[in-house]
N, CA and C atoms as a LAMMPS dump frame, in Angstrom:
ITEM: TIMESTEP
0
ITEM: NUMBER OF ATOMS
555
ITEM: BOX BOUNDS ff ff ff
-5.0000000000000000e+02 5.0000000000000000e+02
-5.0000000000000000e+02 5.0000000000000000e+02
-5.0000000000000000e+02 5.0000000000000000e+02
ITEM: ATOMS id mol type element x y z
1 1 1 N 466.36 -158.822 338.368
2 1 2 C 466.673 -157.439 338.695
3 1 3 C 465.4 -156.733 339.137
4 2 1 N 465.464 -156.024 340.276
5 2 2 C 464.27 -155.313 340.759
6 2 3 C 463.784 -154.26 339.773
7 3 1 N 462.485 -154.072 339.762
8 3 2 C 461.883 -153.063 338.886
9 3 3 C 461.93 -151.663 339.492
10 4 1 N 462.242 -151.59 340.796
11 4 2 C 462.235 -150.31 341.499
12 4 3 C 463.64 -149.938 341.947
13 5 1 N 463.893 -148.648 342.025
14 5 2 C 465.184 -148.127 342.456
15 5 3 C 465.164 -147.863 343.951
16 6 1 N 466.236 -148.259 344.611
17 6 2 C 466.434 -147.857 346.001
18 6 3 C 467.179 -146.523 345.933
19 7 1 N 466.42 -145.447 345.98
20 7 2 C 466.995 -144.122 345.748
21 7 3 C 467.944 -143.682 346.85
22 8 1 N 468.949 -142.949 346.414
23 8 2 C 469.834 -142.219 347.313
24 8 3 C 469.363 -140.768 347.315
25 9 1 N 469.985 -139.962 348.117
26 9 2 C 469.64 -138.536 348.116
27 9 3 C 469.845 -137.952 346.722
28 10 1 N 470.919 -138.355 346.052
29 10 2 C 471.229 -137.812 344.727
30 10 3 C 470.264 -138.275 343.638
31 11 1 N 469.799 -139.539 343.727
32 11 2 C 468.954 -140.07 342.649
33 11 3 C 467.455 -139.846 342.874
34 12 1 N 467.085 -139.462 344.073
35 12 2 C 465.666 -139.333 344.421
36 12 3 C 464.991 -138.185 343.684
37 13 1 N 463.696 -138.35 343.411
38 13 2 C 462.933 -137.219 342.874
39 13 3 C 463.058 -136.02 343.827
40 14 1 N 462.976 -134.849 343.276
41 14 2 C 463.173 -133.62 344.065
42 14 3 C 462.3 -133.589 345.32
43 15 1 N 461.057 -134.027 345.208
44 15 2 C 460.136 -133.982 346.342
45 15 3 C 460.482 -134.924 347.479
46 16 1 N 461.407 -135.856 347.252
47 16 2 C 461.806 -136.814 348.287
48 16 3 C 463.155 -136.489 348.916
49 17 1 N 463.927 -135.636 348.29
50 17 2 C 465.292 -135.366 348.748
51 17 3 C 465.35 -134.851 350.188
52 18 1 N 464.469 -133.944 350.553
53 18 2 C 464.493 -133.371 351.902
54 18 3 C 464.259 -134.425 352.976
55 19 1 N 463.331 -135.332 352.73
56 19 2 C 463.039 -136.408 353.681
57 19 3 C 464.271 -137.298 353.843
58 20 1 N 464.904 -137.652 352.721
59 20 2 C 466.088 -138.51 352.785
60 20 3 C 467.261 -137.798 353.454
61 21 1 N 467.401 -136.509 353.191
62 21 2 C 468.474 -135.737 353.842
63 21 3 C 468.264 -135.686 355.353
64 22 1 N 467.028 -135.517 355.769
65 22 2 C 466.723 -135.492 357.205
66 22 3 C 467.022 -136.846 357.842
67 23 1 N 466.675 -137.934 357.158
68 23 2 C 466.977 -139.276 357.677
69 23 3 C 468.481 -139.46 357.81
70 24 1 N 469.231 -139.048 356.795
71 24 2 C 470.693 -139.16 356.838
72 24 3 C 471.263 -138.391 358.023
73 25 1 N 470.743 -137.199 358.239
74 25 2 C 471.23 -136.358 359.339
75 25 3 C 470.868 -136.975 360.701
76 26 1 N 469.631 -137.431 360.856
77 26 2 C 469.166 -137.942 362.147
78 26 3 C 469.646 -139.349 362.469
79 27 1 N 469.749 -140.201 361.45
80 27 2 C 470.075 -141.606 361.683
81 27 3 C 471.518 -141.964 361.31
82 28 1 N 472.119 -141.139 360.473
83 28 2 C 473.46 -141.443 359.996
84 28 3 C 473.447 -142.32 358.746
85 29 1 N 472.268 -142.677 358.265
86 29 2 C 472.096 -143.467 357.045
87 29 3 C 470.658 -143.288 356.582
88 30 1 N 470.389 -143.718 355.357
89 30 2 C 469.029 -143.676 354.817
90 30 3 C 468.499 -145.108 354.795
91 31 1 N 467.482 -145.416 355.603
92 31 2 C 466.902 -146.755 355.536
93 31 3 C 466.415 -147.058 354.121
94 32 1 N 466.668 -148.28 353.673
95 32 2 C 466.293 -148.65 352.311
96 32 3 C 464.793 -148.52 352.048
97 33 1 N 463.967 -148.692 353.08
98 33 2 C 462.534 -148.444 352.899
99 33 3 C 462.307 -147.031 352.385
100 34 1 N 462.985 -146.068 352.986
101 34 2 C 462.824 -144.676 352.548
102 34 3 C 463.288 -144.51 351.106
103 35 1 N 464.401 -145.179 350.765
104 35 2 C 464.898 -145.118 349.397
105 35 3 C 463.905 -145.686 348.405
106 36 1 N 463.208 -146.741 348.817
107 36 2 C 462.183 -147.328 347.947
108 36 3 C 460.973 -146.412 347.84
109 37 1 N 460.49 -145.915 348.966
110 37 2 C 459.327 -145.023 348.972
111 37 3 C 459.602 -143.7 348.258
112 38 1 N 460.872 -143.323 348.173
113 38 2 C 461.234 -142.033 347.563
114 38 3 C 460.774 -141.916 346.111
115 39 1 N 460.548 -143.048 345.453
116 39 2 C 460.045 -143.019 344.074
117 39 3 C 458.757 -142.194 343.987
118 40 1 N 457.968 -142.235 345.071
119 40 2 C 456.74 -141.455 345.14
120 40 3 C 456.848 -140.495 346.323
121 41 1 N 457.19 -139.241 346.086
122 41 2 C 457.32 -138.293 347.192
123 41 3 C 456.087 -138.262 348.099
124 42 1 N 454.89 -138.393 347.54
125 42 2 C 453.677 -138.34 348.36
126 42 3 C 453.558 -139.581 349.245
127 43 1 N 453.978 -140.744 348.742
128 43 2 C 453.955 -141.964 349.558
129 43 3 C 454.971 -141.856 350.692
130 44 1 N 456.142 -141.316 350.405
131 44 2 C 457.167 -141.127 351.428
132 44 3 C 456.676 -140.139 352.487
133 45 1 N 456.066 -139.06 352.033
134 45 2 C 455.519 -138.062 352.958
135 45 3 C 454.412 -138.677 353.817
136 46 1 N 453.554 -139.48 353.217
137 46 2 C 452.472 -140.136 353.96
138 46 3 C 453.041 -141.082 355.011
139 47 1 N 454.054 -141.86 354.646
140 47 2 C 454.688 -142.757 355.6
141 47 3 C 455.218 -141.964 356.799
142 48 1 N 455.904 -140.866 356.524
143 48 2 C 456.437 -140.033 357.604
144 48 3 C 455.338 -139.453 358.476
145 49 1 N 454.258 -139.012 357.863
146 49 2 C 453.152 -138.416 358.617
147 49 3 C 452.44 -139.456 359.497
148 50 1 N 452.174 -140.635 358.922
149 50 2 C 451.497 -141.676 359.709
150 50 3 C 452.403 -142.15 360.839
151 51 1 N 453.683 -142.285 360.549
152 51 2 C 454.648 -142.691 361.572
153 51 3 C 454.681 -141.676 362.714
154 52 1 N 454.688 -140.41 362.354
155 52 2 C 454.685 -139.348 363.366
156 52 3 C 453.417 -139.407 364.219
157 53 1 N 452.273 -139.585 363.588
158 53 2 C 451.015 -139.645 364.332
159 53 3 C 450.966 -140.88 365.238
160 54 1 N 451.436 -142.029 364.724
161 54 2 C 451.419 -143.247 365.53
162 54 3 C 452.312 -143.092 366.76
163 55 1 N 453.412 -142.372 366.632
164 55 2 C 454.316 -142.173 367.775
165 55 3 C 453.668 -141.329 368.875
166 56 1 N 452.567 -140.64 368.543
167 56 2 C 451.882 -139.776 369.514
168 56 3 C 450.626 -140.419 370.102
169 57 1 N 450.424 -141.711 369.835
170 57 2 C 449.236 -142.386 370.367
171 57 3 C 449.378 -142.592 371.864
172 58 1 N 448.302 -143.058 372.479
173 58 2 C 448.324 -143.335 373.917
174 58 3 C 449.016 -144.657 374.235
175 59 1 N 449.399 -145.419 373.217
176 59 2 C 450.179 -146.634 373.442
177 59 3 C 451.602 -146.239 373.816
178 60 1 N 452.19 -146.942 374.764
179 60 2 C 453.571 -146.653 375.166
180 60 3 C 454.516 -146.98 374.016
181 61 1 N 455.743 -146.463 374.059
182 61 2 C 456.709 -146.813 373.01
183 61 3 C 456.902 -148.334 372.878
184 62 1 N 456.913 -149.05 373.989
185 62 2 C 457.02 -150.511 373.926
186 62 3 C 455.802 -151.1 373.239
187 63 1 N 454.617 -150.647 373.607
188 63 2 C 453.391 -151.148 372.979
189 63 3 C 453.363 -150.824 371.489
190 64 1 N 453.835 -149.647 371.111
191 64 2 C 453.899 -149.288 369.694
192 64 3 C 454.79 -150.266 368.939
193 65 1 N 455.934 -150.594 369.505
194 65 2 C 456.835 -151.537 368.84
195 65 3 C 456.228 -152.935 368.762
196 66 1 N 455.466 -153.341 369.769
197 66 2 C 454.777 -154.631 369.713
198 66 3 C 453.835 -154.646 368.51
199 67 1 N 453.043 -153.602 368.355
200 67 2 C 452.11 -153.521 367.221
201 67 3 C 452.872 -153.582 365.899
202 68 1 N 453.918 -152.788 365.77
203 68 2 C 454.654 -152.717 364.509
204 68 3 C 455.363 -154.027 364.183
205 69 1 N 455.93 -154.663 365.2
206 69 2 C 456.611 -155.944 364.982
207 69 3 C 455.63 -157.058 364.652
208 70 1 N 454.534 -157.141 365.41
209 70 2 C 453.547 -158.197 365.14
210 70 3 C 452.989 -158.05 363.727
211 71 1 N 452.617 -156.845 363.345
212 71 2 C 452.079 -156.639 361.997
213 71 3 C 453.113 -157.026 360.942
214 72 1 N 454.363 -156.678 361.157
215 72 2 C 455.421 -157 360.194
216 72 3 C 455.658 -158.497 360.102
217 73 1 N 455.621 -159.195 361.242
218 73 2 C 455.765 -160.654 361.233
219 73 3 C 454.59 -161.276 360.484
220 74 1 N 453.38 -160.828 360.798
221 74 2 C 452.191 -161.373 360.138
222 74 3 C 452.231 -161.15 358.633
223 75 1 N 452.766 -160.008 358.212
224 75 2 C 452.858 -159.697 356.783
225 75 3 C 454.114 -160.272 356.14
226 76 1 N 454.966 -160.926 356.943
227 76 2 C 456.172 -161.549 356.402
228 76 3 C 457.184 -160.572 355.849
229 77 1 N 457.302 -159.403 356.457
230 77 2 C 458.202 -158.36 355.951
231 77 3 C 459.572 -158.454 356.626
232 78 1 N 460.522 -159.027 355.918
233 78 2 C 461.86 -159.231 356.461
234 78 3 C 462.531 -157.915 356.832
235 79 1 N 462.398 -156.902 355.973
236 79 2 C 463.018 -155.608 356.261
237 79 3 C 462.471 -155.019 357.559
238 80 1 N 461.138 -154.938 357.681
239 80 2 C 460.546 -154.269 358.842
240 80 3 C 460.744 -155.051 360.136
241 81 1 N 460.754 -156.384 360.069
242 81 2 C 461.016 -157.151 361.291
243 81 3 C 462.439 -156.865 361.769
244 82 1 N 463.402 -156.868 360.858
245 82 2 C 464.781 -156.562 361.242
246 82 3 C 464.884 -155.135 361.786
247 83 1 N 464.316 -154.173 361.061
248 83 2 C 464.414 -152.768 361.475
249 83 3 C 463.757 -152.54 362.835
250 84 1 N 462.545 -153.056 363.017
251 84 2 C 461.856 -152.807 364.289
252 84 3 C 462.433 -153.627 365.437
253 85 1 N 463.111 -154.714 365.142
254 85 2 C 463.824 -155.437 366.203
255 85 3 C 464.955 -154.57 366.74
256 86 1 N 465.699 -153.933 365.84
257 86 2 C 466.774 -153.024 366.253
258 86 3 C 466.189 -151.819 366.989
259 87 1 N 465.171 -151.205 366.415
260 87 2 C 464.557 -150.025 367.035
261 87 3 C 464.016 -150.379 368.416
262 88 1 N 463.286 -151.483 368.503
263 88 2 C 462.674 -151.881 369.779
264 88 3 C 463.736 -152.086 370.85
265 89 1 N 464.762 -152.825 370.537
266 89 2 C 465.772 -153.163 371.549
267 89 3 C 466.724 -152.013 371.847
268 90 1 N 467.234 -151.363 370.808
269 90 2 C 468.3 -150.382 371.005
270 90 3 C 467.806 -148.961 371.242
271 91 1 N 466.658 -148.617 370.682
272 91 2 C 466.184 -147.246 370.812
273 91 3 C 465.072 -147.109 371.848
274 92 1 N 464.241 -148.131 371.984
275 92 2 C 463.094 -148.056 372.892
276 92 3 C 463.362 -148.795 374.2
277 93 1 N 464.227 -149.794 374.173
278 93 2 C 464.538 -150.553 375.382
279 93 3 C 463.585 -151.704 375.66
280 94 1 N 462.948 -152.227 374.614
281 94 2 C 462.073 -153.387 374.776
282 94 3 C 462.964 -154.587 375.102
283 95 1 N 462.537 -155.376 376.078
284 95 2 C 463.327 -156.536 376.491
285 95 3 C 463.502 -157.514 375.337
286 96 1 N 464.696 -158.065 375.262
287 96 2 C 465.059 -159.031 374.209
288 96 3 C 464.058 -160.178 374.119
289 97 1 N 463.608 -160.694 375.274
290 97 2 C 462.695 -161.853 375.246
291 97 3 C 461.336 -161.507 374.629
292 98 1 N 460.909 -160.26 374.729
293 98 2 C 459.647 -159.831 374.112
294 98 3 C 459.818 -159.793 372.595
295 99 1 N 460.915 -159.198 372.15
296 99 2 C 461.189 -159.121 370.716
297 99 3 C 461.33 -160.533 370.14
298 100 1 N 462.062 -161.4 370.83
299 100 2 C 462.264 -162.781 370.364
300 100 3 C 460.932 -163.523 370.274
301 101 1 N 460.071 -163.349 371.264
302 101 2 C 458.77 -164.031 371.25
303 101 3 C 457.956 -163.613 370.029
304 102 1 N 457.943 -162.336 369.733
305 102 2 C 457.18 -161.85 368.573
306 102 3 C 457.784 -162.405 367.28
307 103 1 N 459.086 -162.311 367.151
308 103 2 C 459.761 -162.792 365.942
309 103 3 C 459.535 -164.284 365.724
310 104 1 N 459.489 -165.053 366.814
311 104 2 C 459.314 -166.506 366.734
312 104 3 C 457.859 -166.935 366.782
313 105 1 N 456.959 -165.95 366.856
314 105 2 C 455.52 -166.204 366.949
315 105 3 C 455.172 -167.059 368.172
316 106 1 N 455.885 -166.773 369.269
317 106 2 C 455.637 -167.412 370.557
318 106 3 C 454.829 -166.476 371.444
319 107 1 N 454.361 -166.988 372.551
320 107 2 C 453.602 -166.179 373.498
321 107 3 C 454.551 -165.261 374.267
322 108 1 N 454.117 -164.029 374.477
323 108 2 C 454.877 -163.063 375.279
324 108 3 C 454.542 -163.322 376.741
325 109 1 N 455.546 -163.314 377.609
326 109 2 C 455.316 -163.647 379.018
327 109 3 C 454.72 -162.497 379.846
328 110 1 N 454.338 -161.433 379.201
329 110 2 C 453.647 -160.313 379.831
330 110 3 C 452.203 -160.366 379.326
331 111 1 N 451.248 -160.587 380.228
332 111 2 C 449.85 -160.804 379.816
333 111 3 C 449.259 -159.649 379.019
334 112 1 N 449.534 -158.429 379.445
335 112 2 C 448.946 -157.286 378.744
336 112 3 C 449.549 -157.139 377.34
337 113 1 N 450.869 -157.284 377.244
338 113 2 C 451.495 -157.191 375.923
339 113 3 C 451.084 -158.361 375.041
340 114 1 N 450.881 -159.534 375.63
341 114 2 C 450.407 -160.686 374.85
342 114 3 C 449.007 -160.404 374.313
343 115 1 N 448.159 -159.754 375.105
344 115 2 C 446.823 -159.387 374.642
345 115 3 C 446.912 -158.412 373.473
346 116 1 N 447.813 -157.457 373.573
347 116 2 C 448.031 -156.498 372.486
348 116 3 C 448.517 -157.216 371.228
349 117 1 N 449.45 -158.14 371.389
350 117 2 C 449.964 -158.893 370.248
351 117 3 C 448.859 -159.72 369.598
352 118 1 N 448.054 -160.395 370.409
353 118 2 C 446.948 -161.206 369.87
354 118 3 C 445.953 -160.338 369.112
355 119 1 N 445.616 -159.183 369.688
356 119 2 C 444.656 -158.291 369.041
357 119 3 C 445.22 -157.774 367.716
358 120 1 N 446.487 -157.375 367.728
359 120 2 C 447.125 -156.887 366.502
360 120 3 C 447.134 -157.982 365.443
361 121 1 N 447.505 -159.179 365.845
362 121 2 C 447.533 -160.326 364.926
363 121 3 C 446.149 -160.549 364.321
364 122 1 N 445.133 -160.471 365.159
365 122 2 C 443.754 -160.667 364.711
366 122 3 C 443.35 -159.577 363.708
367 123 1 N 443.726 -158.328 363.982
368 123 2 C 443.419 -157.225 363.068
369 123 3 C 444.043 -157.492 361.695
370 124 1 N 445.313 -157.921 361.685
371 124 2 C 445.988 -158.18 360.412
372 124 3 C 445.36 -159.381 359.713
373 125 1 N 445.221 -160.482 360.429
374 125 2 C 444.714 -161.708 359.811
375 125 3 C 443.284 -161.559 359.303
376 126 1 N 442.471 -160.812 360.03
377 126 2 C 441.061 -160.661 359.658
378 126 3 C 440.806 -159.391 358.852
379 127 1 N 441.883 -158.714 358.479
380 127 2 C 441.788 -157.483 357.677
381 127 3 C 440.84 -156.461 358.302
382 128 1 N 440.935 -156.372 359.62
383 128 2 C 440.139 -155.393 360.351
384 128 3 C 438.773 -155.867 360.784
385 129 1 N 438.339 -157.015 360.311
386 129 2 C 437.013 -157.53 360.67
387 129 3 C 437.062 -158.167 362.053
388 130 1 N 437.393 -157.347 363.045
389 130 2 C 437.426 -157.821 364.431
390 130 3 C 436.351 -157.093 365.207
391 131 1 N 435.526 -157.837 365.869
392 131 2 C 434.523 -157.271 366.763
393 131 3 C 434.151 -158.367 367.744
394 132 1 N 433.277 -158.077 368.64
395 132 2 C 432.876 -159.087 369.604
396 132 3 C 434.014 -159.52 370.505
397 133 1 N 434.249 -160.819 370.585
398 133 2 C 435.19 -161.392 371.553
399 133 3 C 436.615 -160.846 371.442
400 134 1 N 437.196 -160.712 370.257
401 134 2 C 438.557 -160.157 370.202
402 134 3 C 438.658 -158.762 370.816
403 135 1 N 437.67 -157.921 370.544
404 135 2 C 437.684 -156.568 371.119
405 135 3 C 437.432 -156.643 372.622
406 136 1 N 436.498 -157.47 373.034
407 136 2 C 436.214 -157.62 374.468
408 136 3 C 437.45 -158.111 375.219
409 137 1 N 438.184 -159.067 374.664
410 137 2 C 439.412 -159.563 375.297
411 137 3 C 440.463 -158.459 375.4
412 138 1 N 440.584 -157.652 374.351
413 138 2 C 441.525 -156.54 374.337
414 138 3 C 441.174 -155.531 375.432
415 139 1 N 439.889 -155.199 375.535
416 139 2 C 439.444 -154.25 376.561
417 139 3 C 439.611 -154.828 377.965
418 140 1 N 439.35 -156.121 378.13
419 140 2 C 439.491 -156.775 379.435
420 140 3 C 440.945 -156.809 379.907
421 141 1 N 441.876 -156.727 378.965
422 141 2 C 443.3 -156.741 379.315
423 141 3 C 443.777 -155.376 379.82
424 142 1 N 442.9 -154.369 379.781
425 142 2 C 443.274 -153.051 380.289
426 142 3 C 443.439 -151.988 379.221
427 143 1 N 443.146 -152.324 377.997
428 143 2 C 443.198 -151.335 376.92
429 143 3 C 441.819 -150.708 376.753
430 144 1 N 441.733 -149.661 375.934
431 144 2 C 440.449 -148.992 375.732
432 144 3 C 440.121 -148.906 374.239
433 145 1 N 438.945 -148.394 373.951
434 145 2 C 438.49 -148.31 372.553
435 145 3 C 439.385 -147.408 371.708
436 146 1 N 439.849 -146.321 372.308
437 146 2 C 440.778 -145.439 371.594
438 146 3 C 441.999 -146.233 371.154
439 147 1 N 442.526 -147.053 372.041
440 147 2 C 443.732 -147.815 371.719
441 147 3 C 443.455 -148.899 370.672
442 148 1 N 442.244 -149.41 370.623
443 148 2 C 441.889 -150.367 369.564
444 148 3 C 442.039 -149.689 368.202
445 149 1 N 441.591 -148.45 368.109
446 149 2 C 441.728 -147.705 366.854
447 149 3 C 443.188 -147.332 366.585
448 150 1 N 443.948 -147.102 367.637
449 150 2 C 445.369 -146.796 367.472
450 150 3 C 446.144 -148.017 366.972
451 151 1 N 445.704 -149.214 367.361
452 151 2 C 446.302 -150.427 366.801
453 151 3 C 446.072 -150.451 365.291
454 152 1 N 444.871 -150.098 364.874
455 152 2 C 444.581 -150.057 363.435
456 152 3 C 445.476 -149.032 362.738
457 153 1 N 445.751 -147.915 363.383
458 153 2 C 446.668 -146.928 362.807
459 153 3 C 448.057 -147.543 362.617
460 154 1 N 448.554 -148.266 363.627
461 154 2 C 449.859 -148.918 363.514
462 154 3 C 449.875 -149.978 362.427
463 155 1 N 448.804 -150.746 362.335
464 155 2 C 448.701 -151.758 361.281
465 155 3 C 448.678 -151.076 359.911
466 156 1 N 448.008 -149.94 359.813
467 156 2 C 447.978 -149.186 358.549
468 156 3 C 449.383 -148.73 358.158
469 157 1 N 450.131 -148.242 359.116
470 157 2 C 451.508 -147.82 358.876
471 157 3 C 452.333 -148.987 358.349
472 158 1 N 452.198 -150.138 358.997
473 158 2 C 452.978 -151.303 358.576
474 158 3 C 452.475 -151.876 357.264
475 159 1 N 451.199 -151.747 356.967
476 159 2 C 450.708 -152.205 355.672
477 159 3 C 451.377 -151.395 354.57
478 160 1 N 451.468 -150.098 354.745
479 160 2 C 452.128 -149.244 353.766
480 160 3 C 453.588 -149.655 353.59
481 161 1 N 454.32 -149.812 354.666
482 161 2 C 455.744 -150.133 354.535
483 161 3 C 455.968 -151.589 354.134
484 162 1 N 455.224 -152.523 354.727
485 162 2 C 455.41 -153.941 354.392
486 162 3 C 455.113 -154.199 352.93
487 163 1 N 454.006 -153.691 352.434
488 163 2 C 453.634 -153.917 351.038
489 163 3 C 454.622 -153.237 350.09
490 164 1 N 455.091 -152.052 350.471
491 164 2 C 456.118 -151.381 349.666
492 164 3 C 457.366 -152.252 349.589
493 165 1 N 457.802 -152.763 350.729
494 165 2 C 459.008 -153.593 350.747
495 165 3 C 458.838 -154.859 349.916
496 166 1 N 457.65 -155.455 349.967
497 166 2 C 457.408 -156.652 349.158
498 166 3 C 457.514 -156.322 347.663
499 167 1 N 456.817 -155.28 347.245
500 167 2 C 456.762 -154.952 345.828
501 167 3 C 458.113 -154.462 345.296
502 168 1 N 458.823 -153.68 346.09
503 168 2 C 460.075 -153.091 345.62
504 168 3 C 461.293 -153.958 345.94
505 169 1 N 461.063 -155.081 346.61
506 169 2 C 462.15 -155.998 346.973
507 169 3 C 463.232 -155.292 347.787
508 170 1 N 462.807 -154.516 348.762
509 170 2 C 463.717 -153.746 349.612
510 170 3 C 464.674 -154.668 350.351
511 171 1 N 465.951 -154.365 350.251
512 171 2 C 466.983 -155.131 350.951
513 171 3 C 467.196 -154.54 352.343
514 172 1 N 467.521 -155.388 353.296
515 172 2 C 467.768 -154.949 354.672
516 172 3 C 469.089 -154.194 354.74
517 173 1 N 469.063 -153.016 355.335
518 173 2 C 470.278 -152.225 355.517
519 173 3 C 471.265 -152.966 356.407
520 174 1 N 472.545 -152.696 356.211
521 174 2 C 473.598 -153.266 357.061
522 174 3 C 473.352 -152.894 358.53
523 175 1 N 472.779 -151.722 358.764
524 175 2 C 472.526 -151.261 360.136
525 175 3 C 471.485 -152.123 360.851
526 176 1 N 470.699 -152.878 360.106
527 176 2 C 469.679 -153.758 360.683
528 176 3 C 470.032 -155.241 360.532
529 177 1 N 471.149 -155.54 359.883
530 177 2 C 471.503 -156.923 359.542
531 177 3 C 471.657 -157.827 360.758
532 178 1 N 472.03 -157.269 361.898
533 178 2 C 472.193 -158.097 363.102
534 178 3 C 470.871 -158.722 363.533
535 179 1 N 469.766 -158.189 363.047
536 179 2 C 468.442 -158.695 363.403
537 179 3 C 467.72 -159.281 362.188
538 180 1 N 468.485 -159.742 361.205
539 180 2 C 467.87 -160.355 360.015
540 180 3 C 466.85 -161.407 360.431
541 181 1 N 465.824 -161.527 359.623
542 181 2 C 464.714 -162.426 359.949
543 181 3 C 464.105 -162.933 358.651
544 182 1 N 463.675 -164.185 358.683
545 182 2 C 462.972 -164.772 357.549
546 182 3 C 461.723 -165.443 358.073
547 183 1 N 460.614 -165.24 357.402
548 183 2 C 459.334 -165.841 357.799
549 183 3 C 459.442 -167.357 357.711
550 184 1 N 459.05 -168.035 358.809
551 184 2 C 459.034 -169.498 358.771
552 184 3 C 457.798 -169.965 358.03
553 185 1 N 457.885 -171.121 357.406
554 185 2 C 456.754 -171.609 356.615
555 185 3 C 455.644 -172.102 357.5
């Protein structure tokens, strides 16, 4: 039995209720990640704030989803891979083959997006200790230093959600079940 509650609007601490109500209104459901984060209103608020800031980066919506999906795959987060697969394809319009390549840890057939995926993977795997050649390759692909830092912002967002999902054993919502995913060994 999980040690953490997947809160509903009714069971959530008072400081989390407004966030969950807004999610229900905007999405038609409360993602289980939010229900898990609701245990700590400040953590839920931080997730929302970082997510909002990441959505305003100079990375395109497709590039943002590449960062979020790659980080989630690298961290083995079943919930976030499923959720961002749905978001990427249905809300952002990322091509199915790009999402499939990331989920399967295959090469993306778009050179610039593949460079972004490699850089993101390197940031996660090396815990941010990327400099020299990885950064030079990222810049040579047409990205800039600002965007290198924005990748770190996206990885930070996914670290918060991925680690929360691991610890709280967050179950994938039915709304994301069509994109269920399990980390291959």
